[in-house]
LUMTIRO-210703 format. One line per 8 residues: number of its first residue (from 1); their letters; for each residue x, y, z of N, C-alpha, C, O. Coordinates in Angstrom, 1 decimal. Example, Ala and Ser with C-alpha at 12.3 -4.5 7.8 and 13.67 -1.06 7.14 Angstrom:
BEGIN
1) as) 13.2:-5.7:7.8:12.3:-4.5:7.8:13.2:-3.3:7.8:14.2:-3.3:8.5 ~ 12.8:-2.2:7.1:13.7:-1.1:7.1:12.9:0.0:7.9:13.4:1.1:8.0 $
This chain:
BEGIN
1) xxxxxxxx) 176.9:10.6:77.8:175.6:11.0:77.4:175.2:12.3:78.1:174.5:13.2:77.5 ~ 175.5:12.4:79.4:175.1:13.5:80.2:175.7:14.8:79.6:175.0:15.8:79.5 ~ 177.0:14.8:79.2:177.6:15.9:78.6:177.0:16.4:77.4:176.8:17.6:77.1 ~ 176.6:15.4:76.5:175.9:15.8:75.3:174.5:16.4:75.6:174.2:17.4:75.0 ~ 173.8:15.8:76.5:172.5:16.3:76.8:172.6:17.7:77.4:171.8:18.6:77.1 ~ 173.6:18.0:78.2:173.8:19.3:78.8:174.1:20.3:77.8:173.5:21.4:77.8 ~ 175.0:20.0:76.9:175.4:20.9:75.9:174.3:21.2:74.9:174.1:22.4:74.5 ~ 173.6:20.2:74.5:172.4:20.4:73.6:171.4:21.3:74.3:170.8:22.2:73.6 $
9) xxxxxxxx) 171.1:21.0:75.5:170.1:21.8:76.2:170.5:23.2:76.3:169.6:24.1:76.1 ~ 171.7:23.5:76.6:172.2:24.9:76.7:172.0:25.6:75.3:171.5:26.7:75.3 ~ 172.5:24.9:74.3:172.4:25.6:72.9:170.9:25.8:72.6:170.6:26.8:72.0 ~ 170.0:24.8:72.9:168.6:25.0:72.6:168.0:26.2:73.3:167.3:27.0:72.7 ~ 168.4:26.4:74.6:167.9:27.5:75.4:168.4:28.8:74.8:167.7:29.8:74.6 ~ 169.7:28.9:74.5:170.3:30.1:73.9:169.7:30.4:72.5:169.5:31.6:72.2 ~ 169.5:29.4:71.7:168.9:29.6:70.4:167.4:30.1:70.6:167.0:31.0:69.9 ~ 166.7:29.5:71.5:165.3:30.0:71.8:165.2:31.4:72.2:164.3:32.1:71.9 $
17) xxxxxxxx) 166.2:31.8:73.0:166.3:33.2:73.5:166.9:34.2:72.6:166.9:35.4:72.9 ~ 167.5:33.7:71.5:168.1:34.7:70.6:167.0:35.4:69.7:166.2:34.8:69.1 ~ 167.1:36.7:69.8:166.0:37.5:69.1:166.0:37.5:67.6:165.0:37.7:67.0 ~ 167.1:37.3:67.0:167.2:37.4:65.5:166.6:36.1:64.9:166.8:35.0:65.3 ~ 165.9:36.4:63.8:165.5:35.3:62.9:166.5:35.1:61.8:167.0:36.1:61.3 ~ 166.7:33.9:61.4:167.6:33.6:60.3:167.1:32.4:59.6:166.4:31.6:60.2 ~ 167.4:32.3:58.3:166.7:31.3:57.4:166.8:29.9:57.9:165.8:29.1:57.7 ~ 167.9:29.5:58.5:168.1:28.1:58.8:167.8:27.8:60.3:168.3:26.7:60.8 $
25) xxxxxxxx) 167.2:28.6:61.0:166.9:28.4:62.4:166.1:27.1:62.7:166.4:26.4:63.6 ~ 165.1:26.8:61.8:164.4:25.6:62.0:165.2:24.4:61.8:165.0:23.4:62.5 ~ 166.2:24.4:60.9:167.1:23.3:60.7:167.9:23.0:62.0:168.0:21.9:62.5 ~ 168.4:24.1:62.6:169.2:24.0:63.8:168.3:23.4:65.0:168.7:22.5:65.7 ~ 167.1:23.9:65.1:166.2:23.4:66.1:165.8:22.0:65.9:165.8:21.2:66.9 ~ 165.6:21.5:64.7:165.3:20.1:64.4:166.5:19.2:64.7:166.3:18.2:65.3 ~ 167.7:19.7:64.3:168.8:18.8:64.6:169.2:18.8:66.0:169.7:17.7:66.5 ~ 169.0:19.8:66.8:169.2:19.8:68.2:168.2:18.8:68.9:168.6:18.1:69.8 $
33) xxxxxxxx) 167.0:18.8:68.4:166.0:17.8:68.9:166.5:16.4:68.6:166.3:15.5:69.4 ~ 167.0:16.2:67.4:167.5:14.9:67.0:168.7:14.5:67.9:168.8:13.3:68.3 ~ 169.6:15.4:68.2:170.7:15.1:69.1:170.3:14.7:70.5:170.8:13.8:71.1 ~ 169.3:15.5:71.0:168.8:15.2:72.3:168.1:13.8:72.3:168.3:13.1:73.3 ~ 167.4:13.5:71.3:166.7:12.2:71.2:167.7:11.0:71.2:167.6:10.0:71.9 ~ 168.8:11.2:70.5:169.9:10.2:70.4:170.5:10.1:71.8:170.8:8.9:72.2 ~ 170.7:11.2:72.5:171.4:11.1:73.8:170.4:10.4:74.8:170.9:9.6:75.6 ~ 169.2:10.7:74.7:168.2:10.0:75.6:168.1:8.5:75.3:168.0:7.7:76.3 $
41) xxxxxxxx) 168.2:8.1:74.1:168.1:6.7:73.7:169.3:5.9:74.3:169.1:4.7:74.5 ~ 170.4:6.6:74.5:171.5:5.9:75.1:172.4:5.2:74.1:173.5:4.6:74.4 ~ 172.1:5.2:72.8:172.9:4.5:71.8:173.0:5.4:70.5:172.4:5.0:69.5 ~ 173.6:6.5:70.6:173.7:7.4:69.4:174.6:6.8:68.3:175.6:6.1:68.6 ~ 174.2:7.0:67.1:175.1:6.6:66.0:176.0:7.7:65.7:175.6:8.9:65.5 ~ 177.3:7.4:65.7:178.3:8.5:65.6:178.2:9.2:64.2:178.3:10.5:64.2 ~ 178.0:8.5:63.1:177.8:9.3:61.9:176.6:10.3:61.9:176.7:11.4:61.4 ~ 175.6:9.8:62.5:174.4:10.7:62.7:174.7:11.9:63.6:174.2:13.0:63.3 $
49) xxxxxxxx) 175.4:11.6:64.7:175.8:12.7:65.6:176.6:13.8:64.8:176.3:15.0:64.9 ~ 177.5:13.3:64.0:178.4:14.3:63.3:177.6:15.0:62.2:177.8:16.2:61.9 ~ 176.7:14.3:61.5:175.9:14.9:60.5:175.0:16.1:61.1:174.9:17.2:60.6 ~ 174.4:15.8:62.3:173.6:16.8:63.0:174.5:18.0:63.4:174.0:19.1:63.2 ~ 175.6:17.7:63.9:176.5:18.8:64.3:176.9:19.7:63.1:176.9:20.9:63.2 ~ 177.2:19.0:61.9:177.5:19.8:60.7:176.3:20.7:60.3:176.5:21.9:59.9 ~ 175.1:20.1:60.4:173.9:20.9:60.0:173.7:22.0:60.9:173.3:23.1:60.5 ~ 173.9:21.8:62.2:173.7:22.9:63.2:174.7:24.0:63.0:174.4:25.1:63.0 $
57) xxxxxxxx) 176.0:23.6:62.8:177.0:24.5:62.6:176.8:25.4:61.4:177.0:26.6:61.4 ~ 176.3:24.7:60.3:176.0:25.5:59.1:174.8:26.4:59.3:174.8:27.5:58.6 ~ 173.9:26.0:60.1:172.7:26.8:60.3:172.9:28.0:61.2:172.4:29.1:61.0 ~ 173.7:27.9:62.2:173.9:29.0:63.2:175.4:29.4:63.3:175.7:30.2:64.2 ~ 176.3:28.9:62.5:177.7:29.2:62.7:178.0:30.6:62.6:179.0:31.0:63.2 ~ 177.2:31.4:61.9:177.6:32.8:61.8:177.0:33.7:62.9:177.2:34.9:62.9 ~ 176.2:33.1:63.8:175.6:33.8:64.9:176.6:33.8:66.1:176.7:32.8:66.9 ~ 177.4:34.8:66.2:178.5:34.8:67.2:178.0:34.6:68.7:178.7:34.1:69.5 $
65) xxxxxxxx) 176.8:35.1:68.9:176.3:35.0:70.3:176.1:33.5:70.7:176.0:33.2:71.9 ~ 176.0:32.6:69.8:175.8:31.2:70.0:177.1:30.4:69.9:177.0:29.1:70.1 ~ 178.2:31.0:69.7:179.5:30.3:69.4:179.9:29.4:70.6:180.3:28.3:70.3 ~ 179.8:29.9:71.8:180.3:29.1:72.9:179.5:27.9:73.1:180.0:26.8:73.4 ~ 178.2:28.0:73.1:177.3:26.9:73.2:177.4:25.9:72.1:177.4:24.7:72.3 ~ 177.6:26.4:70.9:177.9:25.5:69.8:179.2:24.7:69.9:179.3:23.5:69.7 ~ 180.2:25.4:70.4:181.5:24.7:70.7:181.3:23.6:71.7:181.9:22.5:71.6 ~ 180.5:23.8:72.7:180.3:22.8:73.8:179.6:21.6:73.1:179.9:20.4:73.5 $
73) xxxxxxxx) 178.7:21.8:72.2:178.1:20.7:71.5:179.1:19.9:70.7:179.1:18.7:70.7 ~ 180.0:20.6:70.0:181.0:20.0:69.2:181.9:19.2:70.1:182.3:18.0:69.7 ~ 182.3:19.7:71.2:183.2:19.0:72.1:182.5:17.7:72.6:183.1:16.6:72.7 ~ 181.2:17.8:73.0:180.5:16.6:73.4:180.4:15.6:72.4:180.5:14.4:72.7 ~ 180.1:16.0:71.1:180.1:15.0:70.0:181.4:14.4:69.8:181.5:13.2:69.5 ~ 182.5:15.2:69.9:183.8:14.6:69.7:184.2:13.6:70.7:185.0:12.7:70.4 ~ 183.6:13.6:71.9:183.9:12.6:72.9:183.5:11.2:72.5:183.9:10.2:73.0 ~ 182.6:11.1:71.5:182.1:9.8:71.0:183.1:9.2:70.0:182.9:8.0:69.7 $
81) xxxxxx) 184.1:9.9:69.6:185.1:9.4:68.7:184.7:9.6:67.3:183.7:10.2:66.9 ~ 185.5:9.0:66.4:185.3:9.1:65.0:184.4:8.0:64.5:184.3:6.9:65.2 ~ 183.7:8.2:63.5:182.8:7.2:62.9:183.7:6.1:62.3:184.8:6.3:61.9 ~ 183.2:4.8:62.3:184.0:3.8:61.7:184.3:4.0:60.3:183.4:4.5:59.5 ~ 185.5:3.7:59.8:185.8:3.8:58.4:185.2:2.7:57.6:185.1:1.6:58.0 ~ 184.9:3.1:56.4:184.3:2.1:55.5:185.3:1.4:54.7:185.0:0.6:53.8 $
């Protein structure tokens, strides 16, 4: 959980400090807040973690200045494993 919170916090800071506006910035901010809330709760749902990650990547994936921080969030989410198969 600590790794996820750290990675999310870093990406939130970098996103807040990024000067460019882009259409899906609000989506990224909302999903980062959701990831942080799940990490704080101590019992994140893996499918929800992955959904948030996909939304964040789609929203800011083209902003190269945020690539390293986004990668750290992906690595942290991957540590929770794959969602259960249906």
